[in-house]
N, C-alpha and C positions, 0 to 999 in steps of 0.2 A: 741062546735059544733061537736064533738065525731068525728065519723070515718066515709068515704067512705069507706065500707067493700070490695066493686067490685074493687076499686083502691089500696087499701094495701093488696089485695090478691094479683091482676094482678103484681104487683110490687114483691111482692114474688117469685113468678112464674119466675119473668126476673132475679131474683137476683140470685134465683137458677141457671137459663139458663147460668149465666155467670160465675156459679163458674164451672158448666161443664164445660166451655170454657176455663176457665183459667186450668182445669184438663187434656184438650185435647192440652193445650200449652206444659204443663209439659211434657207427653208423646213425642211432639214431641220434645224436647229439649234432654228429655233422647237419644232419639235414633242418635240427631244429635251430641251427646258428646260420646255415643259411638261409633260412625261412626270416629270419631277424634281418640278416645284413639285404636279402630285397627289399624289405619294407622300410631301410631305414639308411639315410644318408650321412654324408659327412665321417669328420674325424673321429666321431666316436664309434662309429661303426666299424671304419676302417680297423680300430683300434680292437676293439671288441672280436672283433673277426682274426686280428693279429695273435690276441692272447690262446684263443682256440687252438689253431692252426698252429702257432709258433712256439706255444707251451704246453698245452694242457690235452690236445691230440697227439703229441708225441711222446709224452710221459705215460698215457694209458697204450699205447700200442708197445711200448715197451715194457709194461707191465703183464697187459695179454701176452705178450712174447716170452717173459718170462714163467708165466705160470702152465703156458703151454709146454714148455721146458721141461718142467719140473714133472708134469705128465710124462711127457715121453721117458725122461732119465726112471722114472716109478718102473713104469710099463717095462723097459730093457732090464734095468735090475731085477724087475719078476723074471722076465725071460729067461737073464743069464742062471739065475738061480735055482729054475725048474731045469733047465740044461745040465749044468752040475749034480745038483740031487737026483735027476730021472724021474721027477715028479712033473 
């Protein structure tokens, strides 16, 4: 069947947009965690902050990069297909 270049390219753009939204969520959570930590002293506060910075933020960032990469791959594949097929 081949590829519907316009559809795949559009899906790639949507994936990249979703990756940007994940980055926005990461920033919002970072702000919330920082607000919590600034109002909270002690070991529990430090553990809470470390849980975010050491585990959750890196995992979300990795996810964001992976989805952005999927989008880039889809766009690149569509572009290559367009060049090969002359469309």
